[in-house]
C-alpha positions as CSV (number, residue, x, y, z in Angstrom):
1,M,82.6,100.1,89.6
2,L,86.0,101.8,90.0
3,P,88.4,100.5,92.7
4,K,88.9,102.4,95.9
5,A,91.6,105.1,95.8
6,Y,93.0,107.5,98.3
7,S,91.1,110.8,98.4
8,L,93.2,113.5,96.8
9,A,93.2,117.1,98.0
10,V,94.7,120.2,96.5
11,E,98.2,120.7,97.8
12,D,98.7,117.0,98.8
13,Y,102.3,116.2,98.4
14,M,104.9,113.5,99.0
15,V,108.7,113.9,99.3
16,Y,111.0,111.0,98.8
17,E,114.7,110.8,99.5
18,Q,116.4,109.4,96.4
19,F,119.7,107.7,97.3
20,F,121.9,106.7,94.3
21,N,124.8,104.3,94.9
22,W,127.3,102.9,92.3
23,D,131.0,101.8,92.4
24,G,131.7,103.4,95.8
25,H,129.9,106.7,94.9
26,N,126.7,107.9,96.3
27,E,124.5,110.9,95.9
28,T,121.2,111.9,97.5
29,K,118.4,113.9,95.8
30,Q,114.7,114.5,96.4
31,M,111.8,113.4,94.4
32,T,108.4,115.1,94.9
33,W,104.9,114.9,93.6
34,N,102.1,117.3,94.5
35,V,98.5,118.0,93.6
36,T,98.3,121.5,92.0
37,Q,94.6,121.5,91.0
38,L,91.6,119.3,91.5
39,E,88.3,119.6,89.8
40,N,85.7,116.8,90.1
41,D,87.6,113.6,89.3
42,V,90.5,115.2,87.5
43,A,93.7,116.1,89.2
44,D,96.7,118.1,88.0
45,L,100.0,116.9,89.5
46,H,103.6,118.1,89.3
47,L,106.5,115.7,89.6
48,V,110.2,116.4,90.1
49,S,112.5,113.4,90.0
50,H,116.0,112.4,89.3
51,G,117.3,109.7,87.0
52,V,120.6,108.3,85.8
53,N,122.5,108.7,82.5
54,V,125.6,106.6,81.8
55,T,127.9,107.8,79.0
56,S,131.3,106.3,78.4
57,G,131.2,104.7,81.8
58,I,130.4,108.0,83.6
59,V,127.3,108.1,85.7
60,T,125.4,111.4,85.8
61,I,122.3,112.2,87.9
62,V,119.8,114.2,85.8
63,T,116.7,116.1,87.0
64,G,113.4,115.6,85.3
65,E,110.2,117.6,85.8
66,A,106.8,116.8,84.5
67,N,103.1,117.9,84.7
68,W,100.3,115.4,84.6
69,T,96.5,115.5,84.5
70,I,95.0,112.3,85.7
71,N,91.6,110.8,86.5
72,K,91.9,110.5,90.3
73,L,89.7,107.4,90.4
74,S,91.1,105.3,87.6
75,R,94.6,106.8,87.8
76,E,94.7,107.1,84.0
77,V,97.0,109.8,82.7
78,L,94.7,112.1,80.6
79,S,97.4,114.6,79.6
80,S,101.1,114.9,80.2
81,S,104.2,117.0,79.4
82,D,105.5,113.6,78.1
83,S,103.0,112.2,75.6
84,N,104.4,108.6,76.1
85,Y,102.5,108.4,79.4
86,I,99.0,109.4,78.2
87,G,96.6,106.5,78.7
88,K,98.9,104.8,81.3
89,K,98.3,104.6,85.0
90,W,99.9,107.0,87.6
91,P,102.4,105.0,89.6
92,F,102.3,106.7,93.0
93,W,99.2,105.1,94.4
94,I,97.1,102.0,93.8
95,S,93.7,100.8,94.8
96,T,93.1,100.2,98.5
97,D,91.1,97.1,97.4
98,A,94.4,95.4,96.6
99,S,95.4,92.0,98.0
100,L,98.1,89.4,97.5
101,G,98.0,88.3,93.8
102,S,96.1,91.4,92.7
103,S,97.0,92.9,89.4
104,V,98.7,96.4,89.5
105,D,98.8,98.5,86.4
106,I,101.2,101.5,86.5
107,F,103.5,103.3,84.0
108,Y,105.8,100.4,83.9
109,G,103.3,97.8,83.0
110,V,101.0,95.3,84.7
111,S,102.4,93.2,87.6
112,M,101.0,91.3,90.5
113,I,101.3,92.0,94.2
114,S,103.9,89.4,95.2
115,G,104.1,89.9,98.9
116,N,103.9,92.2,101.8
117,E,106.4,93.7,104.3
118,I,106.3,96.1,107.2
119,I,108.6,99.1,106.5
120,D,109.7,102.1,108.6
121,V,108.7,105.5,107.2
122,F,107.8,108.7,108.9
123,G,108.9,107.3,112.2
124,Q,106.3,104.6,112.1
125,K,105.8,101.0,110.8
126,R,103.6,100.7,107.8
127,D,102.3,97.4,106.3
128,C,102.9,97.5,102.6
129,W,102.2,95.5,99.5
130,I,105.2,94.7,97.3
131,V,105.0,94.9,93.5
132,Q,108.0,93.8,91.4
133,Y,109.0,94.6,87.8
134,D,111.9,92.8,86.0
135,W,113.4,93.9,82.6
136,A,116.6,92.8,80.8
137,T,118.8,95.5,82.3
138,S,116.9,96.6,85.4
139,N,114.4,95.7,88.0
140,M,112.2,97.6,90.4
141,E,110.3,96.9,93.7
142,R,107.6,99.2,94.9
143,W,106.1,99.2,98.4
144,Y,102.5,100.5,98.6
145,D,100.9,101.3,101.9
146,K,98.0,98.9,102.5
147,L,95.7,101.5,104.1
148,S,96.1,104.4,101.7
149,G,97.5,102.8,98.6
150,I,100.3,105.4,98.5
151,C,103.8,104.3,97.3
152,L,106.1,104.7,100.2
153,K,109.3,103.1,98.9
154,I,110.9,102.2,95.6
155,L,114.1,100.2,94.9
156,V,115.5,100.3,91.4
157,T,118.6,98.4,90.2
158,L,120.0,99.4,86.8
159,H,122.8,97.7,84.9
160,R,124.4,100.1,82.4
161,Q,127.8,99.7,80.7
162,D,129.1,97.2,83.3
163,I,128.0,99.5,86.1
164,T,125.3,98.6,88.6
165,I,123.4,101.6,90.0
166,M,121.1,101.1,93.0
167,T,118.5,103.7,93.7
168,T,116.4,103.7,96.9
169,E,113.5,106.2,97.1
170,T,111.9,106.4,100.5
171,A,109.0,108.7,101.5
172,V,110.3,111.2,104.1
173,L,107.7,114.0,104.2
174,T,104.0,114.3,103.4
175,N,100.8,116.0,104.3
176,V,98.7,113.0,103.0
177,E,96.6,111.3,105.6
178,L,97.8,107.7,105.4
179,G,95.1,106.4,107.8
């Protein structure tokens, strides 16, 4: 039996404010995902996001755009404009059956729900699960709404060429019913 997932609909979308901060500089962008097509248990999604390149000590914010086809129940990526993600799990929602200590499998690997926190988004307080990922030169925390499973906030810390870049991505606009 597949875990419970939020119920996708065509034209569902989520907009996040991406706030980048490093060495006294900051820049704000938007990251979005939206459902462009839905047929049975297969969904097409479009993602626009921004990342960071550091070359010779200079930080550049770069735009990335991708299209994904996923199984909406298992969250498995069936096809992607970046073949590295095929077979991995879509990272913007998790099962609503989650609990403290549950295993969460997304693009970035498998981790455990390590805690919970109430955060302010959309002018309301939302109770969220926290999932953390740690690598040699970066770490990430993701806050998933307990009721819908939707990712509402992401904090990424990158260490590149003696520069620390903090990126906070917070949901600011959606038409998804969070419950």
